[in-house]
C-alpha positions as CSV (number, residue, x, y, z in Angstrom):
1,M,82.3,-153.4,106.7
2,L,81.1,-150.3,108.4
3,S,82.8,-151.5,111.6
4,K,86.1,-151.9,109.7
5,L,86.0,-148.3,108.6
6,K,85.3,-147.1,112.2
7,Q,88.2,-149.1,113.5
8,R,90.7,-147.9,111.0
9,K,93.0,-145.3,112.6
10,S,93.4,-141.9,111.1
11,E,97.1,-140.9,111.2
12,G,98.8,-137.7,110.0
13,F,97.3,-134.5,108.7
14,T,95.1,-134.0,105.7
15,I,96.3,-131.8,102.8
16,I,93.8,-129.2,103.8
17,E,95.1,-128.9,107.3
18,V,98.7,-128.6,106.0
19,M,97.6,-125.9,103.5
20,I,95.8,-123.9,106.3
21,V,98.9,-124.0,108.5
22,L,101.1,-122.8,105.7
23,A,98.7,-120.0,104.8
24,I,98.7,-118.8,108.4
25,A,102.5,-118.9,108.6
26,G,102.8,-117.0,105.3
27,L,100.4,-114.3,106.6
28,I,102.4,-113.9,109.8
29,M,105.7,-113.6,107.8
30,L,104.2,-111.0,105.5
31,I,103.1,-108.9,108.5
32,V,106.6,-109.1,110.0
33,F,108.4,-108.2,106.7
34,L,106.1,-105.2,106.3
35,A,106.7,-103.9,109.8
36,V,110.5,-104.2,110.0
37,P,111.4,-101.4,107.7
38,A,109.1,-99.0,109.5
39,L,110.6,-100.0,112.8
40,Q,114.1,-99.4,111.4
41,R,113.1,-96.0,110.0
42,N,111.6,-94.9,113.4
43,S,114.8,-96.0,115.1
44,R,117.0,-93.9,112.8
45,N,114.7,-90.9,113.2
46,T,114.9,-91.2,117.0
47,Q,118.7,-91.3,116.8
48,A,118.7,-88.2,114.6
49,K,116.5,-86.4,117.2
50,N,118.9,-87.4,120.0
51,A,121.8,-86.2,117.9
52,A,120.2,-82.8,117.4
53,A,119.7,-82.5,121.2
54,A,123.4,-83.4,121.7
55,I,124.5,-80.8,119.2
56,L,122.4,-78.1,120.9
57,A,123.8,-79.1,124.3
58,A,127.4,-78.8,123.0
59,V,126.7,-75.4,121.4
60,N,125.0,-74.2,124.6
61,E,128.0,-75.4,126.7
62,F,130.4,-73.5,124.4
63,S,128.3,-70.3,124.8
64,N,128.0,-70.7,128.5
65,N,131.7,-71.3,129.0
66,N,132.7,-68.3,126.9
67,N,130.5,-65.5,128.3
68,G,127.8,-65.8,125.6
69,Q,130.1,-65.8,122.6
70,Q,128.9,-67.8,119.7
71,P,130.9,-70.6,118.0
72,T,132.6,-70.2,114.6
73,T,132.5,-73.9,113.8
74,V,130.4,-76.9,114.7
75,A,131.6,-80.3,113.3
76,I,131.1,-84.0,114.0
77,A,134.2,-86.2,113.8
78,A,134.2,-89.7,112.3
79,D,133.8,-91.2,115.8
80,G,130.8,-89.2,116.6
81,T,132.5,-86.5,118.7
82,I,130.8,-83.1,118.4
83,N,133.5,-80.4,118.3
84,V,132.4,-76.7,118.9
85,T,135.1,-74.1,118.5
86,G,135.2,-70.3,118.4
87,A,137.5,-67.4,118.0
88,A,141.0,-67.4,119.5
89,G,141.0,-67.5,123.3
90,T,137.7,-69.3,123.7
91,A,137.4,-72.8,125.2
92,A,136.1,-75.5,122.9
93,A,133.2,-77.7,123.9
94,T,132.6,-81.3,122.9
95,G,129.7,-83.7,122.9
96,K,129.1,-87.2,121.7
97,T,126.6,-88.7,119.2
98,Q,126.5,-91.5,116.7
99,S,129.2,-91.7,114.1
100,G,128.3,-91.0,110.4
101,Y,126.6,-87.6,111.0
102,T,127.8,-84.2,109.7
103,A,127.1,-80.8,111.2
104,S,127.9,-77.2,110.3
105,L,126.8,-73.7,110.9
106,S,124.3,-73.0,108.1
107,A,121.1,-71.0,107.5
108,T,119.7,-73.7,105.2
109,M,117.6,-76.6,106.4
110,P,119.2,-79.9,105.4
111,T,117.3,-82.3,103.2
112,T,119.5,-85.4,103.7
113,P,119.1,-87.5,106.9
114,G,122.3,-87.5,109.0
115,T,123.1,-83.9,108.1
116,F,122.6,-81.1,110.8
117,A,122.6,-77.4,110.3
118,V,123.1,-75.2,113.3
119,N,121.6,-71.7,112.9
120,L,122.6,-69.1,115.5
121,N,120.2,-66.4,116.6
122,H,117.3,-68.3,115.2
123,K,114.4,-70.3,116.5
124,C,112.1,-73.0,115.0
125,N,108.8,-72.1,113.3
126,N,106.9,-75.0,111.6
127,N,110.1,-77.0,111.2
128,A,111.9,-74.1,109.6
129,F,114.3,-71.5,110.8
130,A,112.9,-68.2,112.0
131,T,114.7,-65.1,113.0
132,T,114.6,-64.0,116.6
133,T,115.9,-61.0,118.6
134,S,117.4,-63.2,121.4
135,P,121.2,-63.4,120.9
136,R,121.4,-66.7,122.8
137,S,118.8,-68.5,120.6
138,M,119.9,-71.3,118.4
139,A,118.2,-73.9,116.3
140,V,119.4,-77.2,114.7
141,G,117.7,-78.3,111.5
142,Y,117.8,-81.9,110.3
143,A,115.8,-84.2,108.0
144,I,114.1,-87.4,109.0
145,E,113.0,-90.3,106.9
146,S,109.3,-90.5,106.2
147,S,107.2,-93.3,104.7
148,S,107.1,-91.5,101.4
149,T,110.2,-90.8,99.3
150,V,110.5,-87.2,100.6
151,N,112.6,-86.5,103.7
152,A,110.7,-84.4,106.3
153,P,112.6,-81.3,107.7
154,Q,112.7,-81.1,111.5
155,C,113.9,-78.4,113.8
156,A,115.1,-78.3,117.5
157,E,115.8,-75.2,119.4
158,S,117.3,-74.1,122.7
């Protein structure tokens, strides 16, 4: 009788083996689902940082092309084109960024991601605007998404 048991083939998986595989697969899926939102948030924050740099470049281009004059308007069109214009007789400057952003000349730091405030004659100090004596200084304020519900202010300067 013992020899019959030894000769019997064991086919398939036991219920314990199947449960272990399912538990491991569930754990891997949980890790992936927890990591994806953070990766998306980091991607959006990087895009916002790049947009701030593009806005600064367009404003600097305007100032350089117009003998140091400062712009009167900064706007982002629906297609992502950055338009920098000034007083009559000045040459406009353009740049390119992602669509869906808004920009304006403002002394207030934005709190909404995707909104940019260009503050002329200012610099950055602890992610806030600070006055400076340099007439060619400019800062761009924007908000990034954080892991909490509060959007963190950021500042970039030229």
